C-alpha positions in Angstrom: 99.5 -3.8 32.4 97.6 -2.6 35.5 98.8 0.1 37.9 99.2 -0.6 41.6 97.6 2.1 43.8 99.5 2.7 47.0 97.4 2.3 50.1 97.1 5.4 52.4 99.5 5.4 55.3 97.4 5.0 58.5 100.2 6.8 60.4 99.9 9.9 58.3 96.1 10.0 58.8 96.5 9.6 62.5 99.1 12.4 62.7 96.8 14.6 60.6 93.8 14.0 62.9 96.0 14.6 66.0 97.3 17.9 64.6 93.7 18.9 63.8 92.7 18.2 67.4 95.6 20.1 68.8 95.0 23.1 66.6 91.3 23.1 67.5 92.0 23.1 71.2 94.6 25.8 70.9 92.3 28.0 68.7 89.5 27.7 71.2 91.8 28.6 74.1 93.3 31.6 72.3 90.0 32.9 71.0 88.1 32.6 74.2 91.0 33.9 76.4 91.8 36.8 74.0 88.2 37.9 73.9 87.9 37.8 77.7 91.1 39.8 78.1 90.1 42.4 75.5 86.7 42.9 77.0 88.0 43.1 80.6 90.8 45.6 79.5 88.3 48.0 78.0 86.6 48.4 81.4 89.8 49.4 83.1 91.7 52.7 83.4 93.7 53.4 80.3 95.0 57.0 80.8 95.4 59.6 83.5 96.1 63.3 83.6 95.3 66.6 85.3 93.3 69.7 84.4 93.8 73.2 85.8 90.5 74.2 87.6 90.3 77.4 89.7 94.0 77.6 90.1 94.4 74.0 91.1 95.1 70.7 89.5 92.1 68.4 89.1 92.9 64.7 88.4 91.3 63.0 85.4 91.0 59.4 84.3 89.7 57.6 81.2 88.7 54.0 80.8 89.3 52.0 77.7 85.6 52.4 76.7 86.0 56.1 77.0 88.9 56.2 74.6 87.6 53.8 72.0 84.7 51.3 71.7 86.3 49.4 68.8 88.2 46.7 70.9 85.1 45.7 72.8 83.0 45.5 69.7 85.6 43.5 67.8 86.0 41.1 70.8 82.3 40.3 70.6 82.6 39.8 66.8 85.6 37.6 67.4 83.6 35.4 69.8 80.7 35.1 67.4 83.1 34.2 64.6 84.9 31.6 66.8 81.5 29.8 67.3 80.5 30.2 63.7 83.6 28.5 62.5 82.0 25.2 63.6 78.6 25.9 62.0 79.8 26.4 58.4 82.0 24.4 55.9 84.4 25.0 53.1 84.1 28.6 51.7 82.0 29.7 54.6 84.5 28.4 57.2 87.3 30.2 55.3 85.4 33.5 55.3 84.6 33.2 59.0 88.2 32.3 59.9 89.3 35.4 58.0 86.8 37.5 60.0 88.2 36.0 63.2 91.7 36.9 62.3 90.8 40.4 61.2 88.9 41.0 64.5 92.0 40.2 66.4 94.2 42.4 64.2 91.7 45.3 64.6 91.7 45.0 68.4 95.5 45.0 68.6 95.8 48.1 66.3 93.1 50.2 67.9 94.4 49.4 71.5 97.9 50.4 70.6 96.7 53.6 69.0 94.4 54.3 72.1 97.4 54.0 74.4 98.6 57.4 73.2 95.2 59.0 72.6 94.4 61.8 75.0 91.2 63.1 73.4 89.0 61.5 76.0 90.9 63.3 78.8 90.9 66.6 76.8 87.1 66.4 76.7 87.0 65.9 80.4 89.4 68.8 81.0 87.2 71.1 78.9 84.1 70.1 80.9 85.9 70.5 84.2 87.4 73.9 83.5 84.5 75.3 81.4 87.0 76.1 78.7 86.4 74.3 75.4 90.0 74.8 74.4 91.4 73.3 77.6 93.6 70.2 77.3 94.8 67.7 79.8 98.3 68.1 81.4 100.8 65.5 82.5 99.2 62.8 80.4 100.2 59.2 81.2 98.8 55.8 80.3 98.5 52.5 82.1 99.3 48.9 81.0 95.7 48.0 80.2 95.8 49.2 76.5 98.7 46.7 76.0 96.7 44.0 77.7 93.9 44.6 75.2 96.4 44.5 72.4 97.6 41.1 73.7 94.0 39.9 73.8 93.6 40.9 70.2 96.9 39.1 69.3 95.4 35.9 70.8 92.3 36.2 68.7 94.5 36.8 65.7 96.3 33.5 66.4 93.0 31.7 66.7 92.0 33.1 63.3 95.3 32.1 61.7 94.9 28.5 63.1 91.4 28.4 61.7 92.6 29.4 58.3 95.4 26.8 58.4 93.7 23.8 60.0 90.0 24.7 59.9 89.3 22.2 57.2 90.2 19.4 59.6 87.9 20.5 62.3 84.4 19.0 62.9 81.2 20.9 62.2 78.1 21.2 64.5 75.8 19.2 62.2 75.0 15.8 63.7 74.3 14.2 60.4 78.0 14.1 59.5 81.1 12.4 60.9 84.3 14.2 61.5 85.5 13.5 57.9 82.3 15.0 56.4 80.8 11.8 55.2 77.1 11.0 56.0 76.5 8.7 58.9 75.0 5.3 57.9 71.4 5.0 58.9 70.4 2.2 61.2 68.7 -0.7 59.6 65.0 -1.0 60.3 64.1 -3.8 62.8 61.9 -6.6 61.3 58.4 -6.6 62.6 57.6 -9.1 65.3 54.3 -10.9 64.5 53.8 -11.9 68.1 53.6 -8.3 69.3 50.1 -7.1 70.1 50.3 -4.0 67.8 51.4 -6.2 64.9 48.5 -8.6 65.5 46.0 -5.7 65.4 47.5 -4.5 62.2 47.2 -7.9 60.6 43.5 -8.0 61.7 42.9 -4.6 60.1 44.4 -6.0 56.8 42.0 -8.9 57.0 44.7 -11.4 57.8 44.7 -14.1 60.5 47.6 -13.4 62.8 47.7 -17.1 63.8 48.5 -18.1 60.2 45.3 -20.2 59.9 44.1 -18.3 56.9 42.1 -15.1 56.1 40.1 -13.6 58.9 
C-alpha cells in the first residue's frame, strides 16, 4: 500500500518569502541607520564641566570620541558585518549575524557607561590647572550618549533579525537563485551553416559548405 505525499502549500511558501523580504528590509534599515547614528553621536559633545584655574572657573567639554572610541569602532564593524551577511551562507552567515548583534550590544553598553564617565574631563582639568590631581567640577552629560546607545540598539535588532531570518535571505553570488539552487545554463544555439564564419570552419575541416562533397 503506497503512501500519499502531501503537496507543499503554495500559500505558506509565499508567506515565508514575504516575511523574509520584510525582515531583510527591516534589518538593512536598522543596521544602516543604527551605524549612522552611532558614528554621528561619537563626534558630538557628551559631557561638560568646569575646572578651577587661577581662581576662576574654566569650562571644559568632551566629545564622545574623547570619552571612548569603542562605539565608533563597533559601528564600523557592524556595517561590515551587515554587508558580509549577504556574502556568506549557512554557518558563516550565522557567525556574521552573531557578530552584528554583538556589535550593537557593545555600542549600547559602552555608550551608557560613557554617559557617566568623567575621566576625559578630569584629564583636561589636570592639563588646564597644571595639577595632575585636579578633577572636573559640576559634571554634566548631554543626550548624545543615549543617542549612541539607541544606534547600538538598532544594530542589535538587525543582528537578531539576521539570526532569525537570515537563512531566507539571498546571497551576493550570481550563480544561485534565491532558494540556493544553481541557475540552469542556457542551451547552446545550433550552428548556422549559412553564416560566413561557419563556412570558413567547414573549409578548414576539408568539407564543402555547399554540401556538394569534400573540398
